[in-house]
PLY file of the C-alpha trace (Angstrom):
ply
format ascii 1.0
element vertex 120
property float x
property float y
property float z
element edge 119
property int vertex1
property int vertex2
end_header
48.54 101.71 52.72
44.75 102.29 52.62
43.59 101.83 49.03
40.16 100.24 48.01
38.99 99.24 44.49
35.41 98.00 44.15
33.15 97.27 41.17
29.43 97.00 41.72
26.01 98.57 41.23
24.41 101.42 42.93
21.67 100.25 45.34
19.90 103.67 45.29
20.05 107.03 43.63
22.71 109.43 45.03
21.73 111.60 47.95
23.31 114.91 47.30
23.90 117.79 49.71
26.22 120.78 50.11
28.72 121.45 52.91
28.79 124.75 54.75
31.62 125.78 52.44
29.58 124.93 49.28
31.29 121.61 48.43
29.02 119.15 46.83
28.74 115.73 48.68
27.03 112.67 47.27
26.38 109.42 49.27
25.10 106.04 48.10
25.77 102.41 48.52
27.31 99.76 46.23
26.24 96.06 45.90
29.26 93.93 45.06
28.59 90.32 44.02
31.14 87.74 44.90
31.40 84.57 42.76
32.93 81.19 43.34
33.45 80.00 39.79
30.13 80.80 37.99
28.01 80.61 41.10
27.13 83.76 42.97
28.33 83.18 46.47
27.20 86.38 48.28
26.49 90.07 47.87
28.31 92.61 49.91
26.88 96.20 50.50
29.10 99.12 51.31
28.36 102.81 51.58
30.54 105.45 49.80
30.87 109.17 49.61
31.88 111.41 46.60
33.01 115.00 46.79
33.27 117.98 44.44
33.40 117.19 40.75
33.21 113.50 41.31
29.86 114.05 43.21
28.59 116.59 40.50
29.31 114.25 37.64
28.02 111.18 39.32
24.75 112.93 40.24
24.39 113.96 36.58
24.85 110.50 35.01
24.21 107.81 37.60
21.02 106.25 38.99
20.06 103.21 40.99
21.44 100.09 39.28
24.33 101.92 37.52
27.56 99.88 37.37
30.60 101.67 38.56
34.19 101.13 39.71
35.19 103.17 42.78
38.73 103.88 43.95
39.31 105.38 47.40
40.15 104.56 50.92
38.32 102.77 53.68
36.90 104.83 56.42
35.55 103.68 59.87
32.54 105.82 60.89
30.89 105.69 64.31
27.93 107.65 65.81
25.19 107.39 68.41
21.62 106.77 67.39
18.75 106.59 69.87
21.31 106.10 72.66
23.11 103.21 70.91
26.49 103.30 69.55
26.68 102.48 65.81
29.59 102.05 63.39
30.28 100.99 59.86
32.99 100.89 57.23
32.49 103.08 54.22
34.67 104.21 51.17
35.76 107.79 50.66
35.97 107.87 46.79
39.02 109.55 45.12
38.03 108.38 41.62
34.93 106.88 39.97
34.56 105.17 36.64
31.22 104.68 34.99
30.93 101.27 33.55
27.51 101.19 31.94
27.18 101.52 28.19
26.35 104.98 27.00
22.51 105.40 26.37
21.39 106.71 23.00
20.93 110.39 22.85
17.63 111.82 21.48
19.38 113.42 18.54
21.19 110.23 17.53
19.95 108.05 14.63
20.23 104.34 14.94
20.26 102.63 11.52
18.41 99.36 11.37
18.70 97.02 8.59
15.32 96.15 7.06
14.91 92.60 5.93
12.28 91.83 3.34
11.35 88.29 2.66
9.99 87.18 -0.73
7.96 83.95 -1.35
8.81 81.93 -4.45
0 1
1 2
2 3
3 4
4 5
5 6
6 7
7 8
8 9
9 10
10 11
11 12
12 13
13 14
14 15
15 16
16 17
17 18
18 19
19 20
20 21
21 22
22 23
23 24
24 25
25 26
26 27
27 28
28 29
29 30
30 31
31 32
32 33
33 34
34 35
35 36
36 37
37 38
38 39
39 40
40 41
41 42
42 43
43 44
44 45
45 46
46 47
47 48
48 49
49 50
50 51
51 52
52 53
53 54
54 55
55 56
56 57
57 58
58 59
59 60
60 61
61 62
62 63
63 64
64 65
65 66
66 67
67 68
68 69
69 70
70 71
71 72
72 73
73 74
74 75
75 76
76 77
77 78
78 79
79 80
80 81
81 82
82 83
83 84
84 85
85 86
86 87
87 88
88 89
89 90
90 91
91 92
92 93
93 94
94 95
95 96
96 97
97 98
98 99
99 100
100 101
101 102
102 103
103 104
104 105
105 106
106 107
107 108
108 109
109 110
110 111
111 112
112 113
113 114
114 115
115 116
116 117
117 118
118 119
């Protein structure tokens, strides 16, 4: 079984393109912090790809630094660059969950309690 679940922050804005068939494809990278107790031990970086509606919605709402959970499968990618063989692991995302709190919309009203102090 090939199933990956990761929680982290986007290291950059999504790079969006369209396939020859018109499918939306979005790529980015996730920074995942590993902790040992309360101490941060290390940060792992992994690229991921989104397709279709997932890519469209992510591009609409996410930006560098956004916190997300991605669910998908691990993929091994290899290519040749400047005559050298390169390879990496990446995640092909089946599902993405946005974990940041929703930002206030322009038409929303936030009520603030005003405190007035009186001197005696």
